[in-house]
C-alpha positions as CSV (number, residue, x, y, z in Angstrom):
1,M,35.2,-17.5,4.5
2,S,33.8,-20.3,2.2
3,P,31.4,-19.5,-0.6
4,N,28.8,-21.9,1.1
5,F,28.8,-19.6,4.2
6,K,28.7,-16.4,2.2
7,A,25.9,-17.7,0.2
8,I,23.6,-18.6,3.2
9,P,22.5,-15.1,4.0
10,L,21.5,-14.5,0.2
11,I,19.8,-17.9,0.2
12,L,17.8,-17.1,3.3
13,I,16.8,-13.5,2.2
14,G,15.6,-15.0,-1.2
15,V,13.5,-17.7,0.7
16,L,11.9,-15.1,3.0
17,L,11.2,-12.8,0.1
18,N,9.6,-15.6,-1.8
19,A,7.4,-16.4,1.3
20,L,6.6,-12.8,1.8
21,A,5.4,-12.7,-1.8
22,Q,2.9,-15.3,-1.1
23,I,1.5,-13.4,1.8
24,C,1.2,-10.3,-0.2
25,L,-0.4,-12.0,-3.0
26,K,-3.1,-13.6,-0.7
27,K,-3.7,-10.2,1.0
28,G,-4.0,-8.6,-2.4
29,L,-6.6,-11.2,-3.5
30,Q,-8.5,-10.7,-0.4
31,A,-8.5,-6.9,-0.7
32,A,-9.6,-7.2,-4.4
33,G,-12.5,-9.4,-3.5
34,G,-10.9,-12.6,-5.2
35,L,-10.3,-13.4,-8.8
36,Q,-13.0,-14.1,-11.3
37,V,-12.5,-15.2,-14.9
38,E,-12.9,-12.0,-16.5
39,M,-10.6,-9.2,-17.7
40,G,-11.9,-6.5,-15.3
41,S,-11.3,-8.7,-12.3
42,L,-7.8,-9.7,-13.4
43,I,-6.9,-6.1,-13.9
44,R,-8.3,-5.1,-10.6
45,V,-6.3,-7.9,-8.9
46,I,-3.1,-7.1,-10.7
47,L,-3.2,-3.4,-9.8
48,Q,-4.1,-4.0,-6.2
49,P,-1.1,-2.6,-4.1
50,W,-0.6,-5.9,-2.2
51,V,-0.3,-7.9,-5.4
52,L,2.2,-5.4,-6.8
53,A,4.1,-5.8,-3.5
54,G,4.1,-9.5,-3.9
55,L,5.3,-9.3,-7.4
56,L,8.1,-6.9,-6.4
57,C,9.1,-9.4,-3.7
58,Y,9.3,-12.2,-6.3
59,A,11.4,-10.0,-8.6
60,V,14.0,-9.1,-5.8
61,S,14.0,-12.7,-4.6
62,V,15.2,-13.7,-8.2
63,V,17.9,-11.1,-8.2
64,V,19.0,-12.2,-4.7
65,W,18.9,-16.0,-5.7
66,L,21.2,-15.2,-8.8
67,G,23.6,-13.8,-6.4
68,A,23.5,-16.9,-4.3
69,L,23.9,-19.2,-7.2
70,S,26.9,-17.3,-8.3
71,L,28.6,-18.4,-5.1
72,V,27.4,-22.1,-4.8
73,D,26.3,-25.1,-6.6
74,V,22.6,-25.3,-7.3
75,N,22.5,-28.6,-5.6
76,Y,23.6,-26.9,-2.5
77,A,21.3,-23.9,-2.6
78,Y,18.1,-25.4,-3.9
79,P,17.1,-27.5,-0.9
80,F,17.1,-24.4,1.3
81,L,13.9,-23.4,-0.7
82,A,12.2,-25.9,1.6
83,L,12.7,-23.4,4.4
84,G,10.0,-21.4,2.5
85,F,7.5,-23.9,3.9
86,I,8.4,-22.7,7.5
87,A,8.6,-19.0,6.6
88,N,5.2,-19.1,4.8
89,A,3.5,-21.0,7.7
90,L,4.9,-18.5,10.2
91,L,3.9,-15.4,8.1
92,A,0.5,-16.8,7.2
93,R,-0.1,-17.4,10.9
94,A,1.1,-13.9,11.9
95,F,-0.4,-11.8,9.0
96,L,-3.3,-13.9,7.8
97,A,-4.5,-15.5,11.1
98,E,-4.2,-18.9,9.4
99,V,-4.4,-21.9,11.8
100,I,-1.5,-24.4,11.6
101,P,-2.5,-27.9,12.8
102,P,0.0,-29.9,15.1
103,M,0.7,-32.4,12.3
104,R,1.9,-29.6,10.1
105,W,4.2,-28.3,12.8
106,V,5.7,-31.9,13.0
107,A,6.2,-31.9,9.2
108,L,7.8,-28.4,9.4
109,V,10.3,-29.6,12.0
110,I,11.2,-32.6,9.8
111,I,11.9,-30.1,7.0
112,V,14.1,-28.0,9.2
113,V,16.1,-31.1,10.2
114,G,16.4,-32.2,6.6
115,V,17.6,-28.8,5.4
116,G,20.1,-28.5,8.4
117,L,21.6,-31.9,7.4
118,Q,21.9,-30.8,3.8
119,A,23.5,-27.4,4.7
120,W,26.1,-29.0,6.9
121,S,27.0,-31.8,4.4
122,G,29.3,-29.4,2.5
123,K,31.3,-30.5,-0.6
124,G,32.3,-34.0,-0.8
125,N,30.7,-35.3,2.4
């Protein structure tokens, strides 16, 4: 099995964890009543469980990403981060009830096509 193929699950898990971190952070900000420019507000937000979950997702995503980079070139792995736009849009719609306009769906499809082309390019193609 090629290193590129072995790295794809790690890359996708890292992307998903990163998108999930965004959703957790947003939910944490909502639960804390937003962020004000004062120390008490900052501490209240940082200690909010959703924010802590988001930070944990980020930390785990970095470890997973390091595993992926140990298998493939960064110029192969990095474009997959664009899939975070799709994961983020779907998660925001599902968990935050955010509306995604039709033109944004078109843009997301274009991103998927671009990442697909990049993924199948392999080395030396």
